[in-house]
Steps between C-alpha positions, in 0.01 A plus 500: 500500500786736577677420171175559307436827692852609427470422131166679491660804645783490257255457207319819610801713607572783260877486546547191282501475129192372315660178385577401853152591609352295216701190601400525862136554400528191276630287792218614724235450239422871485577496128445187296796289384381521147521880518871489581688622195715184467381232740155474354615452140769256613255292710267483207769406260645223717167356582435467132842332459421262789163426350662371173668208683318479826575139594872449430627858470792599287786371708725633773622854440259587222365810671849647560665389177250503210164633609644821634630598162144476359333683795401855516799708607710182508424447870413179691154422635556645849302207642667177630184300447463594136873430450467154648193434281684611176818311586366170637125503416224447752711236676764757570247750619349237737853393621602866571167571673540190707853610599367834622202337678738257667705780639195659648354161618829402673508836667148451629562140608811589684338816650765716361383851431823589312475193270132564431559872433794424267286256308214756465757759387655257250147424367427880457844573362423252225208718390733789427828334391597215264838461667389347831672165440806669358542732805759336731404727785138370494602136483751549784237684708251216451765239591605676810143566620399141446824377668454723804131397536610133484766558767239665724246228468453310823600134500218246470359400835592825681 
């Protein structure tokens, strides 16, 4: 709630440039994603690409190697879920979604607020970035959070 309130304030503050305000408004849902000058057309383009080969996808790395050159402004999809769908088909999308759900589920089962929060943040980050799985800091953060939650877990029978 504090983060959303802070972003709402930043979106309305007159001291920031209009592009920054538009991005914050998009994140908060004040402005629609499809109204964004580049994310909307990119999302539409990459959903059409994914729809052409929905089951098997195009193969690992398609979004970053070949599809980007045909995209508007030559940018990636800015969405990890769409990237997984394009690269590995619906199976890849399901596997990536299961990975994120498992992080959240393990955090909940182990009663670890930090692991649960990190899982939720990774899920949300995937909505705005196609580089989640490539970002070493994210992967290390997930591993450390899950490792710490496993170490703090009480032994069975206690």
